[in-house]
C-alpha positions in Angstrom: 88.3 -92.3 46.0 87.7 -94.1 50.3 88.1 -97.2 48.8 91.3 -96.3 47.5 92.5 -95.1 51.2 91.1 -98.0 52.9 93.5 -100.6 54.8 89.9 -103.3 55.5 91.1 -106.7 56.0 95.0 -106.0 56.0 96.9 -105.6 58.6 99.5 -103.1 60.0 102.5 -103.5 63.0 103.9 -100.6 64.2 107.0 -100.1 66.1 107.1 -97.3 68.9 103.2 -96.8 68.6 102.4 -96.4 73.0 102.3 -92.7 72.1 103.6 -89.8 70.1 103.4 -90.0 66.5 102.9 -94.1 66.6 100.0 -94.0 68.9 98.8 -91.4 66.3 99.7 -93.8 62.9 98.2 -96.9 64.3 94.9 -94.4 65.5 94.5 -93.8 61.7 95.2 -96.7 60.3 92.8 -98.9 62.4 89.8 -96.3 61.1 90.4 -97.0 57.9 89.9 -100.7 58.9 93.3 -102.8 59.9 94.0 -104.7 62.3 96.8 -103.2 64.5 99.8 -105.2 66.1 100.7 -102.1 68.6 104.7 -101.8 69.3 106.2 -100.2 72.5 108.8 -100.6 74.6 109.4 -98.6 78.0 105.1 -97.5 78.3 102.9 -100.5 78.3 100.4 -100.5 75.9 97.7 -103.3 76.8 95.4 -100.4 78.1 95.5 -98.2 75.1 95.3 -101.1 72.4 92.0 -102.4 74.7 90.8 -98.5 74.3 91.7 -98.2 69.9 90.1 -101.8 69.3 86.7 -100.8 71.5 87.3 -97.8 69.7 87.8 -98.4 66.0 86.3 -102.3 65.5 89.6 -103.3 64.5 91.5 -106.6 66.1 94.4 -104.0 68.5 97.4 -107.1 69.7 99.9 -105.1 71.6 103.5 -106.4 71.1 106.4 -105.5 73.4 108.8 -104.6 71.1 112.6 -103.6 72.2 114.1 -102.6 68.2 117.4 -103.5 69.1 116.5 -106.8 70.4 116.4 -109.2 67.3 114.8 -111.4 68.6 112.7 -109.7 70.0 111.7 -108.0 67.0 111.2 -111.3 65.1 109.4 -112.6 67.9 106.8 -109.4 67.2 106.2 -110.1 63.8 105.4 -114.0 64.3 103.3 -112.7 67.0 101.3 -110.9 63.5 101.6 -114.0 61.7 100.1 -116.0 64.4 97.1 -114.1 64.9 96.4 -112.6 61.3 98.2 -114.8 59.2 100.1 -111.7 57.3 101.5 -108.0 57.6 100.7 -106.0 55.4 102.1 -102.7 56.6 105.2 -101.9 58.5 105.8 -98.8 60.2 109.3 -98.4 61.6 108.4 -95.6 63.9 110.5 -95.9 66.9 113.2 -93.7 68.0 115.4 -92.0 70.6 116.4 -88.3 70.3 119.4 -86.6 70.6 119.6 -84.2 73.5 123.8 -84.4 74.6 125.1 -81.8 73.0 128.1 -81.1 71.3 129.8 -84.6 70.2 133.0 -83.8 72.1 131.2 -82.1 74.6 130.1 -83.3 77.1 128.3 -86.8 75.5 129.8 -90.3 76.3 130.9 -92.9 74.0 128.3 -94.8 75.1 125.4 -91.9 74.0 126.6 -91.9 70.8 126.2 -95.7 70.2 122.7 -95.6 72.0 121.2 -93.0 69.5 123.3 -95.5 66.8 121.8 -98.4 68.2 118.3 -97.5 69.0 117.7 -94.9 65.6 120.0 -97.7 63.2 120.5 -101.0 64.0 116.9 -101.0 65.5 115.6 -99.5 61.5 117.6 -102.2 60.5 116.0 -105.1 62.3 113.0 -104.0 62.0 113.7 -104.1 57.9 115.1 -107.7 58.2 111.7 -108.9 59.9 109.9 -107.3 57.4 111.4 -107.8 54.2 111.6 -111.3 54.9 108.0 -111.4 55.5 106.6 -109.4 52.5 109.3 -111.6 49.7 107.7 -114.7 51.3 104.5 -112.9 50.4 105.1 -111.1 47.6 103.9 -107.9 48.9 104.4 -105.3 51.1 104.2 -101.8 52.0 107.7 -100.3 55.0 107.3 -97.0 56.3 110.3 -95.2 58.2 109.8 -92.2 60.3 112.5 -90.5 59.5 112.8 -86.6 60.2 113.5 -83.5 59.2 116.9 -83.5 61.0 117.7 -85.7 58.0 118.1 -82.6 56.0 119.2 -79.9 57.9 121.4 -78.7 61.3 119.1 -77.7 64.0 119.4 -75.3 65.7 119.5 -74.5 68.5 120.0 -77.3 70.1 123.5 -79.1 69.0 122.6 -82.7 67.5 124.8 -83.7 65.2 124.3 -87.4 66.6 120.8 -87.1 66.1 120.9 -86.6 62.1 122.9 -88.8 61.1 120.9 -91.0 62.7 118.0 -90.2 61.0 120.0 -89.5 57.0 120.8 -92.9 57.7 117.9 -94.1 58.0 116.4 -91.8 55.0 119.2 -93.2 52.9 118.5 -96.9 54.2 114.8 -96.3 53.4 115.7 -95.4 49.4 118.3 -97.9 49.5 115.4 -100.6 50.2 112.9 -99.5 47.7 115.4 -100.4 44.8 116.3 -103.5 46.5 113.2 -104.8 47.0 111.0 -103.4 43.8 109.5 -106.4 42.3 107.8 -107.5 46.7 107.8 -104.3 48.0 107.0 -100.4 48.7 109.8 -98.6 50.6 109.1 -94.6 51.7 109.7 -92.8 55.0 108.2 -90.1 56.2 110.3 -86.4 57.2 108.1 -84.7 60.2 108.9 -81.7 61.5 109.2 -80.1 65.0 105.9 -81.9 66.5 104.6 -82.0 70.1 105.6 -84.8 71.4 107.1 -86.9 74.6 110.3 -87.1 72.6 110.3 -83.3 71.8 109.9 -82.4 76.1 113.1 -81.7 76.7 113.1 -78.8 74.4 112.5 -75.4 77.3 110.0 -72.5 75.9 112.4 -70.5 74.3 114.0 -72.9 72.3 110.4 -74.1 71.6 109.5 -70.4 70.6 112.3 -70.2 67.8 111.4 -72.8 66.4 107.8 -72.2 65.8 109.9 -68.6 64.5 111.4 -70.7 61.5 108.6 -72.5 60.8 106.4 -70.9 58.2 103.2 -72.0 59.8 104.8 -70.5 62.8 103.5 -73.6 65.0 104.6 -76.9 66.3 102.3 -80.1 64.5 100.3 -82.1 66.5 100.8 -85.5 66.2 97.6 -86.6 64.2 98.2 -83.7 61.4 101.6 -86.4 60.3 99.4 -89.3 59.5 97.7 -88.4 56.5 101.2 -88.8 54.6 101.8 -92.8 57.0 97.9 -93.9 55.0 98.4 -92.8 51.3 101.7 -94.7 51.8 100.0 -97.8 52.9 97.2 -97.7 51.1 96.5 -98.7 47.8 96.8 -94.8 46.8 100.6 -95.0 46.6 100.9 -98.7 44.5 103.0 -96.3 42.5 105.3 -94.6 44.9 108.6 -95.8 47.1 112.0 -94.4 47.3 110.2 -91.1 48.5 110.7 -88.8 52.0 107.7 -87.4 52.4 108.5 -84.2 54.3 105.5 -82.9 56.9 107.8 -79.8 58.6 104.8 -76.6 58.1 107.3 -75.3 55.8 110.6 -75.4 58.2 112.5 -76.7 55.3 112.0 -74.1 52.5 113.6 -71.2 54.4 
């Protein structure tokens, strides 16, 4: 059974991989044998890539990938092809959260456009670049990081813009799964509340409420999410496409 989950000989490009969930995904894929293109934006990842390569014995190449810049995205995929000759797995993980509050007060139109630019347009840019390569190769697995926020209305925080952006990600994954069925699989993972940099905006009382609303009674660690991504990246999921795997400690059940 271990062979079916092996990524040995494959190449994975992961955006937003310098920390948090993205780094946990990259680490698990590297341990499973994949070479990694470690995408980052605001947090440099050269040392992180070196450490991961030394730890796992695979090749890890850092690449700055601001996902809103289509030329930078294309350049990262070219780097992957030039270095490894193939891109087998793409995890479109980069995203930002919404901390501005209610839509009409006090957020500005600029804040709305920013979250849509990163969370919607950024995923589109990555998908478009990946799809071209997958179609040429005749194979590939694209995995989006969505969120339970695509399925619910979060409380106590007000974050309609974020929720809408993640709903778009889940819908994009499902549509591409059908459109690309002849040459690639496309799926998404929807984490629940997870301890990462992106949730640092929440104070102790808010986090307490999140935990109280979660049947398992706590937030996840990034390492607790990676099994879903490894499954979707590996040959264990060759008949899985268009799925959204929810990993939320039971939050969306109650």
